[in-house]
HTML snippet that shows the backbone in 3Dmol.js (N, CA, C, O; Angstrom):
<script src="https://3Dmol.org/build/3Dmol-min.js"></script>
<div id="view" style="width:600px;height:400px;position:relative"></div>
<script>
const pdb = `
ATOM      1  N   MET A   1     103.302 116.524  89.083  1.00  0.00           N
ATOM      2  CA  MET A   1     104.266 115.636  88.459  1.00  0.00           C
ATOM      3  C   MET A   1     103.790 114.193  88.629  1.00  0.00           C
ATOM      4  O   MET A   1     103.362 113.804  89.715  1.00  0.00           O
ATOM      5  N   VAL A   2     103.865 113.411  87.570  1.00  0.00           N
ATOM      6  CA  VAL A   2     103.447 112.015  87.621  1.00  0.00           C
ATOM      7  C   VAL A   2     104.676 111.136  87.422  1.00  0.00           C
ATOM      8  O   VAL A   2     105.379 111.258  86.418  1.00  0.00           O
ATOM      9  N   ILE A   3     104.931 110.256  88.375  1.00  0.00           N
ATOM     10  CA  ILE A   3     106.050 109.323  88.292  1.00  0.00           C
ATOM     11  C   ILE A   3     105.481 107.918  88.368  1.00  0.00           C
ATOM     12  O   ILE A   3     104.869 107.550  89.372  1.00  0.00           O
ATOM     13  N   LEU A   4     105.675 107.126  87.317  1.00  0.00           N
ATOM     14  CA  LEU A   4     105.169 105.753  87.253  1.00  0.00           C
ATOM     15  C   LEU A   4     103.672 105.670  87.550  1.00  0.00           C
ATOM     16  O   LEU A   4     103.235 104.753  88.246  1.00  0.00           O
ATOM     17  N   GLY A   5     102.890 106.604  87.037  1.00  0.00           N
ATOM     18  CA  GLY A   5     101.450 106.573  87.222  1.00  0.00           C
ATOM     19  C   GLY A   5     100.991 107.045  88.585  1.00  0.00           C
ATOM     20  O   GLY A   5      99.829 106.849  88.940  1.00  0.00           O
ATOM     21  N   LEU A   6     101.875 107.667  89.364  1.00  0.00           N
ATOM     22  CA  LEU A   6     101.522 108.110  90.712  1.00  0.00           C
ATOM     23  C   LEU A   6     101.618 109.629  90.785  1.00  0.00           C
ATOM     24  O   LEU A   6     102.681 110.194  90.528  1.00  0.00           O
ATOM     25  N   GLU A   7     100.528 110.288  91.130  1.00  0.00           N
ATOM     26  CA  GLU A   7     100.499 111.748  91.266  1.00  0.00           C
ATOM     27  C   GLU A   7     101.150 112.113  92.597  1.00  0.00           C
ATOM     28  O   GLU A   7     100.622 111.781  93.658  1.00  0.00           O
ATOM     29  N   ARG A   8     102.287 112.791  92.546  1.00  0.00           N
ATOM     30  CA  ARG A   8     103.040 113.123  93.759  1.00  0.00           C
ATOM     31  C   ARG A   8     102.903 114.586  94.184  1.00  0.00           C
ATOM     32  O   ARG A   8     103.478 114.979  95.198  1.00  0.00           O
ATOM     33  N   ALA A   9     102.166 115.390  93.443  1.00  0.00           N
ATOM     34  CA  ALA A   9     102.003 116.792  93.805  1.00  0.00           C
ATOM     35  C   ALA A   9     100.901 116.935  94.851  1.00  0.00           C
ATOM     36  O   ALA A   9      99.846 116.310  94.745  1.00  0.00           O
ATOM     37  N   CYS A  10     101.155 117.757  95.854  1.00  0.00           N
ATOM     38  CA  CYS A  10     100.171 118.028  96.901  1.00  0.00           C
ATOM     39  C   CYS A  10      99.019 118.822  96.295  1.00  0.00           C
ATOM     40  O   CYS A  10      99.250 119.790  95.570  1.00  0.00           O
ATOM     41  N   LYS A  11      97.792 118.428  96.582  1.00  0.00           N
ATOM     42  CA  LYS A  11      96.621 119.113  96.027  1.00  0.00           C
ATOM     43  C   LYS A  11      96.416 120.487  96.671  1.00  0.00           C
ATOM     44  O   LYS A  11      95.768 121.355  96.085  1.00  0.00           O
ATOM     45  N   GLN A  12      96.966 120.687  97.875  1.00  0.00           N
ATOM     46  CA  GLN A  12      96.766 121.941  98.592  1.00  0.00           C
ATOM     47  C   GLN A  12      97.807 123.000  98.211  1.00  0.00           C
ATOM     48  O   GLN A  12      97.450 124.141  97.920  1.00  0.00           O
ATOM     49  N   CYS A  13      99.100 122.624  98.212  1.00  0.00           N
ATOM     50  CA  CYS A  13     100.144 123.625  97.966  1.00  0.00           C
ATOM     51  C   CYS A  13     100.975 123.328  96.718  1.00  0.00           C
ATOM     52  O   CYS A  13     101.863 124.112  96.381  1.00  0.00           O
ATOM     53  N   ASN A  14     100.713 122.221  96.025  1.00  0.00           N
ATOM     54  CA  ASN A  14     101.365 121.825  94.774  1.00  0.00           C
ATOM     55  C   ASN A  14     102.847 121.469  94.927  1.00  0.00           C
ATOM     56  O   ASN A  14     103.553 121.367  93.924  1.00  0.00           O
ATOM     57  N   ALA A  15     103.329 121.279  96.144  1.00  0.00           N
ATOM     58  CA  ALA A  15     104.711 120.839  96.357  1.00  0.00           C
ATOM     59  C   ALA A  15     104.792 119.329  96.142  1.00  0.00           C
ATOM     60  O   ALA A  15     103.784 118.629  96.242  1.00  0.00           O
ATOM     61  N   GLU A  16     105.985 118.833  95.848  1.00  0.00           N
ATOM     62  CA  GLU A  16     106.148 117.393  95.659  1.00  0.00           C
ATOM     63  C   GLU A  16     106.144 116.705  97.016  1.00  0.00           C
ATOM     64  O   GLU A  16     106.814 117.147  97.950  1.00  0.00           O
ATOM     65  N   MET A  17     105.381 115.618  97.117  1.00  0.00           N
ATOM     66  CA  MET A  17     105.250 114.889  98.373  1.00  0.00           C
ATOM     67  C   MET A  17     106.256 113.751  98.419  1.00  0.00           C
ATOM     68  O   MET A  17     106.631 113.200  97.384  1.00  0.00           O
ATOM     69  N   LYS A  18     106.693 113.399  99.637  1.00  0.00           N
ATOM     70  CA  LYS A  18     107.639 112.303  99.828  1.00  0.00           C
ATOM     71  C   LYS A  18     106.893 111.045 100.232  1.00  0.00           C
ATOM     72  O   LYS A  18     105.941 111.092 101.011  1.00  0.00           O
ATOM     73  N   GLU A  19     107.340 109.918  99.689  1.00  0.00           N
ATOM     74  CA  GLU A  19     106.718 108.638 100.014  1.00  0.00           C
ATOM     75  C   GLU A  19     107.228 108.156 101.366  1.00  0.00           C
ATOM     76  O   GLU A  19     108.437 108.087 101.589  1.00  0.00           O
ATOM     77  N   ILE A  20     106.294 107.817 102.280  1.00  0.00           N
ATOM     78  CA  ILE A  20     106.702 107.340 103.596  1.00  0.00           C
ATOM     79  C   ILE A  20     106.530 105.838 103.743  1.00  0.00           C
ATOM     80  O   ILE A  20     107.245 105.212 104.526  1.00  0.00           O
ATOM     81  N   LYS A  21     105.590 105.240 103.000  1.00  0.00           N
ATOM     82  CA  LYS A  21     105.454 103.784 103.003  1.00  0.00           C
ATOM     83  C   LYS A  21     104.585 103.339 101.840  1.00  0.00           C
ATOM     84  O   LYS A  21     103.852 104.133 101.249  1.00  0.00           O
ATOM     85  N   THR A  22     104.683 102.047 101.522  1.00  0.00           N
ATOM     86  CA  THR A  22     103.880 101.423 100.472  1.00  0.00           C
ATOM     87  C   THR A  22     103.144 100.258 101.095  1.00  0.00           C
ATOM     88  O   THR A  22     103.715  99.504 101.883  1.00  0.00           O
ATOM     89  N   GLN A  23     101.877 100.108 100.744  1.00  0.00           N
ATOM     90  CA  GLN A  23     101.048  99.076 101.363  1.00  0.00           C
ATOM     91  C   GLN A  23     100.173  98.428 100.299  1.00  0.00           C
ATOM     92  O   GLN A  23      99.669  99.108  99.404  1.00  0.00           O
ATOM     93  N   GLU A  24      99.994  97.116 100.396  1.00  0.00           N
ATOM     94  CA  GLU A  24      99.121  96.407  99.464  1.00  0.00           C
ATOM     95  C   GLU A  24      97.868  95.967 100.197  1.00  0.00           C
ATOM     96  O   GLU A  24      97.945  95.301 101.229  1.00  0.00           O
ATOM     97  N   VAL A  25      96.702  96.343  99.656  1.00  0.00           N
ATOM     98  CA  VAL A  25      95.420  95.983 100.250  1.00  0.00           C
ATOM     99  C   VAL A  25      94.577  95.330  99.161  1.00  0.00           C
ATOM    100  O   VAL A  25      94.242  95.964  98.160  1.00  0.00           O
ATOM    101  N   ALA A  26      94.241  94.076  99.358  1.00  0.00           N
ATOM    102  CA  ALA A  26      93.395  93.313  98.429  1.00  0.00           C
ATOM    103  C   ALA A  26      93.909  93.379  96.989  1.00  0.00           C
ATOM    104  O   ALA A  26      93.124  93.521  96.051  1.00  0.00           O
ATOM    105  N   GLY A  27      95.219  93.276  96.822  1.00  0.00           N
ATOM    106  CA  GLY A  27      95.815  93.261  95.496  1.00  0.00           C
ATOM    107  C   GLY A  27      96.064  94.625  94.882  1.00  0.00           C
ATOM    108  O   GLY A  27      96.607  94.705  93.780  1.00  0.00           O
ATOM    109  N   THR A  28      95.685  95.698  95.557  1.00  0.00           N
ATOM    110  CA  THR A  28      95.906  97.056  95.070  1.00  0.00           C
ATOM    111  C   THR A  28      97.028  97.692  95.877  1.00  0.00           C
ATOM    112  O   THR A  28      97.031  97.617  97.105  1.00  0.00           O
ATOM    113  N   VAL A  29      97.990  98.321  95.188  1.00  0.00           N
ATOM    114  CA  VAL A  29      99.136  98.938  95.858  1.00  0.00           C
ATOM    115  C   VAL A  29      98.810 100.398  96.159  1.00  0.00           C
ATOM    116  O   VAL A  29      98.428 101.154  95.265  1.00  0.00           O
ATOM    117  N   TYR A  30      98.962 100.786  97.417  1.00  0.00           N
ATOM    118  CA  TYR A  30      98.759 102.168  97.854  1.00  0.00           C
ATOM    119  C   TYR A  30     100.083 102.738  98.342  1.00  0.00           C
ATOM    120  O   TYR A  30     100.847 102.058  99.026  1.00  0.00           O
ATOM    121  N   HIS A  31     100.350 103.994  97.985  1.00  0.00           N
ATOM    122  CA  HIS A  31     101.551 104.694  98.427  1.00  0.00           C
ATOM    123  C   HIS A  31     101.116 105.775  99.405  1.00  0.00           C
ATOM    124  O   HIS A  31     100.273 106.608  99.073  1.00  0.00           O
ATOM    125  N   CYS A  32     101.680 105.770 100.600  1.00  0.00           N
ATOM    126  CA  CYS A  32     101.385 106.797 101.594  1.00  0.00           C
ATOM    127  C   CYS A  32     102.399 107.917 101.407  1.00  0.00           C
ATOM    128  O   CYS A  32     103.606 107.698 101.504  1.00  0.00           O
ATOM    129  N   LEU A  33     101.899 109.116 101.139  1.00  0.00           N
ATOM    130  CA  LEU A  33     102.744 110.267 100.845  1.00  0.00           C
ATOM    131  C   LEU A  33     102.525 111.356 101.882  1.00  0.00           C
ATOM    132  O   LEU A  33     101.434 111.483 102.437  1.00  0.00           O
ATOM    133  N   ARG A  34     103.579 112.152 102.146  1.00  0.00           N
ATOM    134  CA  ARG A  34     103.495 113.241 103.119  1.00  0.00           C
ATOM    135  C   ARG A  34     104.061 114.511 102.495  1.00  0.00           C
ATOM    136  O   ARG A  34     105.136 114.502 101.896  1.00  0.00           O
ATOM    137  N   CYS A  35     103.316 115.603 102.647  1.00  0.00           N
ATOM    138  CA  CYS A  35     103.768 116.913 102.187  1.00  0.00           C
ATOM    139  C   CYS A  35     104.534 117.579 103.323  1.00  0.00           C
ATOM    140  O   CYS A  35     104.015 117.714 104.431  1.00  0.00           O
ATOM    141  N   GLU A  36     105.761 117.992 103.051  1.00  0.00           N
ATOM    142  CA  GLU A  36     106.587 118.629 104.081  1.00  0.00           C
ATOM    143  C   GLU A  36     106.147 120.071 104.348  1.00  0.00           C
ATOM    144  O   GLU A  36     106.395 120.600 105.431  1.00  0.00           O
ATOM    145  N   ASN A  37     105.496 120.713 103.368  1.00  0.00           N
ATOM    146  CA  ASN A  37     105.071 122.106 103.548  1.00  0.00           C
ATOM    147  C   ASN A  37     103.854 122.233 104.459  1.00  0.00           C
ATOM    148  O   ASN A  37     103.884 122.980 105.437  1.00  0.00           O
ATOM    149  N   CYS A  38     102.787 121.508 104.143  1.00  0.00           N
ATOM    150  CA  CYS A  38     101.544 121.652 104.914  1.00  0.00           C
ATOM    151  C   CYS A  38     101.280 120.469 105.843  1.00  0.00           C
ATOM    152  O   CYS A  38     100.224 120.408 106.474  1.00  0.00           O
ATOM    153  N   LYS A  39     102.235 119.518 105.939  1.00  0.00           N
ATOM    154  CA  LYS A  39     102.168 118.379 106.877  1.00  0.00           C
ATOM    155  C   LYS A  39     100.964 117.475 106.640  1.00  0.00           C
ATOM    156  O   LYS A  39     100.477 116.830 107.569  1.00  0.00           O
ATOM    157  N   LYS A  40     100.487 117.428 105.413  1.00  0.00           N
ATOM    158  CA  LYS A  40      99.333 116.611 105.052  1.00  0.00           C
ATOM    159  C   LYS A  40      99.812 115.231 104.607  1.00  0.00           C
ATOM    160  O   LYS A  40     100.820 115.118 103.910  1.00  0.00           O
ATOM    161  N   GLU A  41      99.092 114.183 105.005  1.00  0.00           N
ATOM    162  CA  GLU A  41      99.406 112.822 104.580  1.00  0.00           C
ATOM    163  C   GLU A  41      98.231 112.256 103.793  1.00  0.00           C
ATOM    164  O   GLU A  41      97.073 112.421 104.177  1.00  0.00           O
ATOM    165  N   VAL A  42      98.546 111.584 102.684  1.00  0.00           N
ATOM    166  CA  VAL A  42      97.516 110.975 101.846  1.00  0.00           C
ATOM    167  C   VAL A  42      97.979 109.597 101.394  1.00  0.00           C
ATOM    168  O   VAL A  42      99.176 109.308 101.369  1.00  0.00           O
ATOM    169  N   ALA A  43      97.023 108.754 101.039  1.00  0.00           N
ATOM    170  CA  ALA A  43      97.322 107.453 100.436  1.00  0.00           C
ATOM    171  C   ALA A  43      96.791 107.505  99.011  1.00  0.00           C
ATOM    172  O   ALA A  43      95.621 107.814  98.788  1.00  0.00           O
ATOM    173  N   ARG A  44      97.649 107.203  98.056  1.00  0.00           N
ATOM    174  CA  ARG A  44      97.246 107.237  96.654  1.00  0.00           C
ATOM    175  C   ARG A  44      97.471 105.879  96.024  1.00  0.00           C
ATOM    176  O   ARG A  44      98.454 105.196  96.310  1.00  0.00           O
ATOM    177  N   ARG A  45      96.550 105.505  95.171  1.00  0.00           N
ATOM    178  CA  ARG A  45      96.583 104.205  94.495  1.00  0.00           C
ATOM    179  C   ARG A  45      97.516 104.269  93.292  1.00  0.00           C
ATOM    180  O   ARG A  45      97.576 105.279  92.592  1.00  0.00           O
ATOM    181  N   GLU A  46      98.239 103.184  93.063  1.00  0.00           N
ATOM    182  CA  GLU A  46      99.120 103.098  91.897  1.00  0.00           C
ATOM    183  C   GLU A  46      98.295 102.705  90.687  1.00  0.00           C
ATOM    184  O   GLU A  46      97.499 101.769  90.756  1.00  0.00           O
ATOM    185  N   TYR A  47      98.475 103.413  89.571  1.00  0.00           N
ATOM    186  CA  TYR A  47      97.722 103.132  88.346  1.00  0.00           C
ATOM    187  C   TYR A  47      98.553 102.336  87.387  1.00  0.00           C
ATOM    188  O   TYR A  47      98.088 102.002  86.297  1.00  0.00           O
TER     189      TYR A  47
END
`;
const viewer = $3Dmol.createViewer("view");
viewer.addModel(pdb, "pdb");
viewer.setStyle({}, {cartoon: {color: "spectrum"}});
viewer.zoomTo();
viewer.render();
</script>
């Protein structure tokens, strides 16, 4: 599922991930997401 250009589906189990924080690095916005099923955390760039 894509919401506002952000892929929120977990690549491992395909469940929707929850956003835990948003961070800006050098003008690029990154969203830190966590999967509740497999406990994986990722940072994804906003497009």
